[in-house]
C-alpha positions, 0 to 999 in steps of 0.5 A: 232233758238238757237244752243249750242255746246255740245261736242267737241272732237278731230275732232267730234263736236255735236250741239244741235239746238232748235227751238221755237214752235211758228216758227214751227206753223207759217210755219204749218199755212202758208202751211195749208193756201196755201193748202186750195187755191188748195185742192179739197173736195167735197161739197166745191168750189175750194179755199173755203175749211174752214181753220179748216177742212184743218187743221183737215184733213191735219194738222198732215201730214203738221206739219211732213213735216215742221218739217222734212224740218226745221230739214234739213235747220236748220242743214245746216244753223248750220254748215255753221254759225260756218264755219265747213268743214265736212268729212261726211254726218252730222248725225241728232239724238234726234228729238222731238217736244213739246210745247216748240219747236223743238229740235234736235242734229247734230253730225259732223266730220270735215275735219282736218286743213292740211299744205300741203308740197310744191310740189316744194320741191320735188325730184323725180325720173322717170324711163324710159325704151326705145323700143328696137328691141329685145322688139319688136320682143318678143311681135310680137312673142307672138302675133303669138304664140297666133294665131299658127296653128296646123298640125297632126304629122304623125310620131310614137312618144309620146306626149310632153309638147308644142304638142296638143291632140285630145281626147274624155273624160268622168269624174266622181266624186265618180263614179257619171258622172257630167254635163260638165266633158265629151267631144269628139274631144276636143283639149287640148294643153299640158302645157297650164294649161288650165285644172284642175292641174295635168291633162295635165301632166298625158298626157305627153307620150300619143300615138294616139289610147291609152287609159288612166286614169287620176286622179285629185283632184279639186282646192279648190276654184274651181267655182263649189262649189260642186266639190271644193276639190273633186278627179275626175276620167276621162277616156280618148281616144286619137285620134290625136297628133298635133304639132304647125306650125312654124309661118313665121313673115313676110308681109303675117303674117302682112296682115293677121292682117290687116296691110300694111307689116311687117314694119307696124306691127313693128311700131304699136307694138312699139307704143303699147309697148311705150305706156305701158312703159309711162303708167307704168313709171307714175304709178311708179312716181305716187307711189313715190309722194304718199309715199313722201306725206305719209311720209311728213304728219301725221295729225289725220284723220276722223274716219268715213271715215277711217271706210268707206274706210276700209268697202270697203277694207275688203268687197273686201278682203272677196270676194278674199279670198272667191274665193282664189285670195288672197291665202296668207291672207288665213293663216293670223288671222282675228284681224291680218288682220283687223289691216293691212287693216285698216292701209291701209285705214287710209293711203289712206284717208290721201293721199286723204285729202292731195292731196285734200287740194293741189287741192283746194288751187290751184284751181284744178277743173274737167272741165265738158267736161273732166267728159263727156269724162270719161262718154263716156269711161266708156260707151265704156267698155260695147260694145252693152250696150253704151246707156244704160250706158249713160242713166244711168249716165244721170239719176243718176248724183251722179254716176258720182262723181265715175269718177270724183274722179280719174280725179281729183287725176290725175290732182293734181298729173300732178300739183305736177310733173310740180312743182317738181324737176323730174330727168330721169333715164333709166333702162331696162324693167325688173327694170321698171315692177318689183314691187315697194313693192319688190324693198323696201324690197329688199333695207330694 
């Protein structure tokens, strides 16, 4: 086999591989001989089929198989012989076979040489918040509000925000009744924003027995596309006015949740809040580490990896814009968006390579049992379908790689935290949960 490097530009390399025709034909003949010993043809005893007949019937297909195998094996060998650390799957092209032999090209993009920063040189700040009684009480109050009950208002008064109305409603668009726009005895909490924008506000001040007409416009991103942006008229009959009953937060309330008493409830809430604060604190610390790593490394990244990451980001963005979940981006031109998100893709790829190199140099690996736990955790997200998910991962081992990557990244982050100089600063919950981008903008 002869290998020639025909192109070297940045991280990209192209090799030309040539294999003599004799080598290919020897493998073809060997494969045909093996085949003659196993095939069954009418009129011949097993293993006694004449080789010329085997060659006549199967020579072309066998040669195709041999060439395909030779291309794959030779490409891998050519890459290994040169010690290439490739970033992406090599691309084989220009495959040809003639009387001189087999020729093809292999295009690869290499991983860059990275000299990562010493984690011990990093000075980091971990934000921490204590779980106080006020936070516990507020969380329990929210829980109680989510389980509130309603009672009929007996006095004569108008509905106000926070009340609930029991209504019959019938809606139409352009004078036409539409499915899903009619109901009877529906309880609607005013101020809950559970209906079309503007609907609840027009019922403030209503009284039982009153008939009202409400005109609203469906949002542009409404899930039913045929109604998006359309104006609708609703005929509404108010049947009953209700108000929330004060929820007494005591031992009985806690027992209704399956706990021993109020002290037990407060303990459980405190544990959950503490876990939430710790998770947010770690996320803020991780963001800080990634920002420091991004600032400390400026090497060229493989273009193909950036393309793949950008394509994934762009695909998700288009779906978000379609559903109007990212309204701010709707006002930007596509060219500007692509520049912005390609920069994000490049940053992600660069950080991924830095973390990977730190992990490689320090022999950080994901143990099989860690991956197994991740697979089980993923299956538990799909209640009732756990066995189906587990079978999927068993039958598709490559799918596990999507779970391996975040585990590996977290292990490298933990390794960096262990070596770095980390100081703690107590902050309020408001500061802990503030968007880091808003903090950066305020400082700038």
